[in-house]
C-alpha positions as CSV (number, residue, x, y, z in Angstrom):
1,M,2.8,17.9,8.2
2,H,5.6,18.9,6.4
3,D,7.5,18.6,4.1
4,D,11.3,18.5,5.1
5,D,10.6,14.7,7.0
6,T,12.7,11.6,5.2
7,Y,10.9,9.3,7.6
8,F,8.7,8.5,4.3
9,S,11.2,9.4,1.9
10,N,12.1,6.7,-0.6
11,D,14.4,5.8,1.3
12,N,12.4,4.9,3.6
13,A,9.0,3.7,2.7
14,T,7.2,2.7,-0.9
15,F,3.7,3.6,-2.0
16,G,2.4,1.1,-0.3
17,D,3.9,2.8,2.7
18,R,2.9,5.9,2.9
19,V,-0.8,4.7,2.0
20,A,-1.2,3.0,5.0
21,A,1.0,5.4,7.4
22,A,-1.5,8.7,6.4
23,R,-5.0,5.6,6.7
24,D,-3.6,5.2,10.2
25,A,-3.1,8.6,10.4
26,Q,-6.4,9.5,9.5
27,G,-8.2,6.3,11.4
28,L,-9.0,4.4,8.8
29,S,-9.5,0.6,9.0
30,Q,-8.8,-0.9,4.9
31,E,-12.0,-1.5,4.4
32,E,-13.6,2.0,5.3
33,L,-11.3,3.3,2.7
34,A,-12.2,1.6,0.3
35,K,-15.5,2.2,1.1
36,K,-14.5,5.8,0.7
37,L,-13.0,5.0,-2.7
38,G,-16.0,2.9,-3.9
39,V,-13.2,0.2,-4.7
40,K,-12.8,-3.9,-3.2
41,L,-10.7,-4.0,-0.4
42,K,-8.4,-6.2,-2.6
43,T,-7.2,-3.5,-3.9
44,I,-6.2,-1.1,-1.2
45,R,-4.3,-4.7,-0.3
46,G,-2.4,-4.5,-3.3
47,W,-1.9,-0.7,-3.2
48,E,-0.3,-0.4,0.5
49,D,1.2,-4.4,-0.7
50,D,2.9,-2.7,-3.0
51,V,1.6,-4.9,-5.5
52,D,-0.3,-2.2,-7.7
53,E,-1.1,1.8,-8.0
54,P,-4.3,3.6,-8.2
55,R,-4.8,5.9,-11.6
56,A,-5.1,8.9,-11.2
57,N,-8.6,9.6,-10.5
58,R,-8.5,7.6,-7.5
59,L,-5.0,9.0,-6.8
60,S,-6.3,11.8,-7.0
61,M,-9.5,10.6,-4.1
62,L,-6.9,9.1,-2.0
63,S,-4.8,12.0,-1.5
64,G,-8.1,13.8,-0.7
65,I,-9.8,11.5,2.1
66,L,-5.7,10.7,3.3
67,N,-5.3,14.6,3.8
68,V,-1.8,14.1,2.1
69,S,-1.0,16.1,-1.5
70,M,-0.5,13.2,-4.5
71,R,3.0,14.1,-4.7
72,W,3.8,13.2,-1.0
73,L,1.9,9.9,-2.2
74,L,3.4,8.9,-5.0
75,T,7.5,10.6,-4.4
76,A,7.3,10.8,0.0
77,E,8.0,15.2,-0.6
78,G,5.1,17.5,-0.3
79,E,2.5,17.9,1.5
80,G,2.5,14.9,4.1
81,L,3.0,13.3,7.4
82,N,5.5,14.1,10.0
83,S,8.4,11.2,11.2
84,P,6.5,9.6,14.4
85,A,8.4,11.5,17.9
86,G,11.0,9.0,18.9
87,E,12.2,7.3,15.9
88,V,15.4,5.5,15.4
89,E,18.1,5.8,12.4
90,L,17.6,2.3,10.3
91,T,21.2,0.5,9.6
92,G,22.0,-0.4,6.2
93,D,21.0,-3.8,7.2
94,V,18.1,-3.3,8.5
95,K,16.4,-1.4,5.7
96,D,17.9,-4.0,3.4
97,I,15.7,-6.7,5.2
98,L,12.9,-4.3,5.0
99,L,12.7,-3.9,1.8
100,E,13.3,-8.0,1.3
101,L,10.3,-8.3,3.4
102,R,8.3,-6.1,1.9
103,R,9.3,-7.8,-1.8
104,T,8.5,-11.4,0.4
105,K,5.3,-10.4,1.3
106,A,4.1,-9.0,-2.1
107,E,5.1,-12.0,-4.1
108,F,2.4,-14.2,-1.6
109,S,0.0,-12.5,-2.2
110,R,0.9,-12.0,-5.8
111,L,1.1,-15.9,-5.6
112,S,-2.1,-16.1,-3.3
113,D,-3.5,-15.0,-5.7
114,H,-2.7,-17.1,-8.4
115,L,-3.6,-20.2,-6.2
116,G,-6.6,-19.1,-5.7
117,R,-7.4,-18.0,-9.7
118,L,-5.9,-21.8,-10.7
119,E,-8.7,-23.5,-7.9
120,K,-10.9,-21.5,-9.5
121,K,-10.3,-23.0,-12.7
122,L,-9.9,-26.4,-11.5
123,G,-13.0,-26.2,-9.7
124,K,-15.1,-25.2,-12.9
125,L,-13.5,-28.3,-14.1
126,L,-14.0,-30.9,-11.7
127,R,-18.0,-29.5,-12.0
128,A,-18.3,-28.9,-15.7
129,P,-20.9,-31.8,-17.1
130,E,-18.9,-33.5,-19.9
């Protein structure tokens, strides 16, 4: 680990990308990390999908469990992960597509949660006595 790598920089990766990469580097599943942090699996998924961010106390615990600095998780500066060996430089077009994929994934996750809430409301209305 050192802080002059740019693989996980803000240009190449989001907060969620860094969380997922650090979790993978520790050999943890999303479920295992959620259990260690005392949060729901949905919370970890929200962080990794860049839909949500942890509060300061969870961020501190997260950085400790993942063996990276809070600063690195937030800004890609400080103690974090090294870039994988043999990585190729991404072109602007590839970066744009990756960014659009991340945004679409986050939007899909948000819409999926919204759909679940609507289904729950409808179910309650259909079961409610008149």
